N, C-alpha and C positions, 0 to 999 in steps of 0.2 A: 782369887784376887780380891782384896778388900777395898773398901772405899779409902782406907788410909794410905793405901799405896798407888791407887789409881784414881786420878782426878781429871776428868775430861770435861772441857767447857766448849760450847758452840757459841760464838759471838755472831749475832745476827742483827739485822734491821727489819722489824715486822714490816710486811708490805703496806705502803702508803700510795695515795693518789694525790700528789701535790696540786695538780689542776682540777681535782675532783674526778669521781669514777667514770663519768660520762664524757669527759673532755677528750678532744682529738688532738690537742696541741702537744701533749706528752704522755707517755705511758706511766705505768706504776714503777715505783722503785721499792727495793727491799725483797725479802723472801716471803712467799706465800706461806700461810699456816701449815698448809698440808705438806709442803716441801720440807719445812722445819721439822714436823713431826716424823715424817718418813726417815729423814737423816737421824734424828734422835733415836728412833726405834731401832734402826739398823745397828747403830753403835751400842745401844743398850743390849741387844740380842748378843753381840760379840763380848762385851766386857762386863756387864751387869748394869743395874740400875742407878749408876752414879754419874749420869750425864746432867750437866747444868746448862741451861740455855740462858744467855745474857744479851740484853739489847744495848748495842753501842751508843744508842741516844740517851741512855740513863747515866747521867753524870755521876752519880754515886758508884755505879759498878765500874765506870771507867777510871775512876779515882784509884780504885783497888787494882786495876790492870793498866798501868801506864804504857807498857809495851804494845798492848792491843790498841789503845787510844792512838799511839803514834803511828801504827801501821795503817789504821783506818784514816788518820788525818793525811798521811802521805799518799795512800793509794786510792782512797775513796771506796765507792760502792763495789768496784771490781774485785776488792779484797775479801769481800764477805761471801759466804760465811768463813769465819776463821775458826779452825778447830785447834785446841791445845790439849795436851796430855801432861799433867804435872808441871803446868806453866811453860811448856815448850810448844812452840807451833809446829803442827804437823800437817796442816793443810790450810790453803787460802784460795779463795775463788769459789767456784761452784761445783765441787766434786759430786760424782754420783754417790750414792750411800755405799757402793761396793768400794769405790776409790777411797772414800774416807776411812772405812773399816780397814782396808788394806794398809793405809798409812799409819793408823793407830796400832795395828797388829806389828808392823815393821818397827815402830818406835818402842813398843813394849818389849819386843824381843832384844832390843839393844840395851834395855835397863837392867 
């Protein structure tokens, strides 16, 4: 499979601590870096090194992906991470790496 035919993107929000890392009023939001890397690595192992990770808080990235901006606007944090293949959403929420790979494999078989 070449990068011209398979384009996988993972839309995430890097983990943040809105009230500060030591605050007890609220917990962190977003995905920890190690979870993002684990998911990215599992997908790359399956399809190759063509996985792009994009931050939903990056306005420029979201201008290029209005359908993802709309999903995030409508569903909020529970939608993340959002995984797309060739601009089609294959996963939302917090899949295990195995679930994400399975969804991508299924979508690739339909192409």
